[in-house]
N, C-alpha and C positions, 0 to 999 in steps of 0.2 A: 504494500500500500504506500504510494507516494503521497503522503499527507503533509500539507503545509498549513498549520493552524495558527499562523500569526502573520497578518499582512495589513497594509494601510492604503487608503485611497485619498482622493481630494476631499472627502467628507471630513477628514481631520488633517493630517500632515503628509499624506502621500502625494506623489507627483502625478499619478494617473487616476482618471475617473474610475468608479467602482467596476463598471462593465469591462473596461480595458484591463483591470487587474485580473478579472476572471478569465478573459480571453488569453492574456499572457500566460497565466498559470496553466490553462488547458494546453496551449501550444508547447509548453515545457514539460508536459507529461504529468502534471499534478492531477491526481484522481479525486482528492478531497481537499477542499480549501476552506479556511475560515477567514472572513473579513472581520478584522478586529480594530476598528478605528478608535482613536483615543476619546473616551468619554462621550461617544457619539454613535447613534444608530442609523443616521439618515441615509447611509449608502447601501443599506441591505436590500431594499426593494429592487434597485437597479441591478445589484449583483445577482439576486435570485433569478431575475428575468434572463440574464445572459447565461447563467449556469444551466438553465433549462435548455438553452440553445446548444451549449457545448457538451452537455452530458456530465458536467462536473458535479460532484456531491458538494453542495455548499452548506457549511455550518455557520449559522448566524452567531456572530460574536461581537465582543467589545473589549477594549483594554481600559481598565479603570486606574486612575492615578490615586495613590494611597500614601499617606504619611504614617510611618511606623517608627517610634522612638527618634523622631527628628530626621529620619531618612526617607527619601521619596522612593517608593516601590511601584511596580505595575502589576496588576492582577488581570489576567485575561479570563473573560467569561465565555464559555463555549456552549452552543446549543441553547441560547437564551431566547425567550419570547420577547421580540422587540416591541410588543404592545403592552408589556407588563407595566402597570402604573407605578409600582414601587421602584423598579429599575429606572424608568424614565424620569421620575421625580428626583431620584438620587443623582443621576447623571447631570440633570439641569443644575443642581446645587454645586456639583464639582466644576462644571463649566463656568459658573459665575466667578468673576474676578480675573479671568484670563486676559481680557483686554487691558485692564489696569496694570497687571503684571508685565504685559508686553510693553506698555508705555514706559514703565520704570526701567525695563531692560534697555529700551531705546535711550532714555536719559543717561543711564549708566555708561552705555557705549559712547554717547556724545561727549561725556566728560573725559573719556579716554581718547578722544580725537576722531571718532567715527560718527559724524552727523548723518541724520536721515535714515538710520537703520530701522526705526519703528515703521516709518512709511514704506521703506523697501520691503520689510518682512510682510507687512499687511498687504501689499500689492501682490505678493506671491501666494497668499492664502485664498483659496477659492471660497472658503467659509471664514469670513473675518472673525467670527466668534470663536474660532478654533486656532487662531494664530499662536504659534508655539516656537520653541527653541529651534526646531528644524527649519522653520521659515527664516529665522534670523541666520541660521547657518548657511542656507542657500543664498541669501542676500549677500552675506560677507564673502562667499566664494565668487558670486557673480560680479561684485564690484572690485575684486582683485585683492581684498585684504588678506585672504588665505588661499591656499592651493586647492582646497576642497572642503566638503562639509565636515569630514572627520577632524581636519585641522581647526575648523571654526569652533567645534565643541572643545577641543583640547586647549585652545588658546584663549577662548572668550566665554564659553557658555557652561562651564562646570564650576562647582563651588571653589571659591578663591580667585576666580577670574572676573574681569571687569563687567562682563555682560550677564553674569548669573544673578538672578533674583529668586530667593526662596519663596515658596508658596505652600500654604497648608492645604492639603488635599483631603480626600475621604479617610475615615478611620477604617482600619483593616476589617474589623468585625462588621461594619456597615456595608462595605463593598461585597463581602462574602454573603451577607444577608440578602442584598439586592439580587445577586446572581442566583442564589438558591431559590428565592421567591419567584424568579423568572424561569425556573426549571433548568438552569444551566449548571455546568461544571466549572469550578474555579481553578485556575492554573497560575502558579507563581511564575511570572515572566522573567526570562533571562537573569536568574539569580546571581550569575557570575559578575554582573555589572555593579552589584551593591558593595559598598565598602564596609563589610561586616566581618568581624572576627569569626572563627569557627564556632565559638560558644554562642555568639549572637545569632549566627545562622541557625544553629540548633534550636535556639529559643524561638526564632521566627517560624521555623518549620513546625515545631510543636504547637505553637499558637495557631498557625495557619490550618493545620489539620484539625485541631480541636474546635475551630470555629466553622468547619465545614469545607475546607479546601480539599480539592480532589487530586491535584497533580503538580509536578514541577516541570518547567520547560527545560529539558535536558539537552537536546540538540537544537541549537539556535544560532543565528548569524554572528552573534558577538562572543560565542564560546569557542575555546580551543579544544582540541581532542582530549587534553588532560581534564578539562572541565566537563566534557561529556562523561568521562569515567567518574569524576568526583560527584557530580549531581545525580548520575545514575545510581551510584551507591547510596547517596542520601535518600533518594526516592524509595529504594528498597528498605532502608533502615527505618524510615518514618511511615512506611505503609502507604505510600502515595504512588499514583500512576505517573507515567512519563509522557511528555508532549514533545512535538517536533515542529518548529516553525522558523521560517527565515527571518521574520520581522522585516519583510520587504517594504521599502518606502518608495523606491523608484529605480529605474535603470541606472547603473553605475553609482548607486548609493548603498553599498553594503551587499549582503548576500542576495542572490537571485532566488526567485520562486522555485521551489522543488529541487534545489541544487545540493542540499545538505545530505550527509550520510544517514543511513537508516538507524533507527533505534537499536540498541543492543537487544537481542532476542530474549534476554533474561528479564527485561522490563515489561511491565503491563502498560500497553498503550492507552492513553486517555480516550481515544476514539473507539475503543472496544465496544461493539454493538452498533456502531454507526456506519459500518462498511457499505450498507445498501440503503 
């Protein structure tokens, strides 16, 4: 099963419209795709229509921004009902404040000698309410301040750098409750990206599972082969399923759709039972 259960479209910070994400996935041999836009469900209807044309199994998803012990985490919800009132209300609350955060990022970058970045990022966001660090990264690359989006994050958009502005997102228990209420499975996205000690990661996974979490994203675009093994072992240890997802945002922006290695056969796939 070539399953890719983490991807983004222009409904949040992806570079391609939802239908084009599905078409690209199908062309690359993806059999099961989840569209998981940040704190947003608006791309799912278009994705479903195109998935019907391509024969792709589409899993309705979302990626929720969470603050846990002062650290920003992402939780992917898979198989959610996009009409669920609790999920929709929760996501609306998470989205509020994004524009003001973006304005502050622009002010911070201007103080560092980069004027116009808020306007530049906003112009690149198809949905202005979802303007994000990724849009700032694209703007910084386009205007020649950095060589590419990865450099933009490294030099400007992470904690301790001039364009980073912290924001308090959803509580972990609330995000898991919304996903569960919408009939979905909660997946801890790209855990290797979080600056957590081994003991803090163990605490997070215990709390995550205890609050209804289902899986860890083991094979993902930002993980190394060593991290595949590490988080596979942690999935087994904590009784969690494993997920696989590129975290696709656009061509030439990280991992491609369907391009990653298969899960270790010893792991229990989060998509078990969704094959048809």
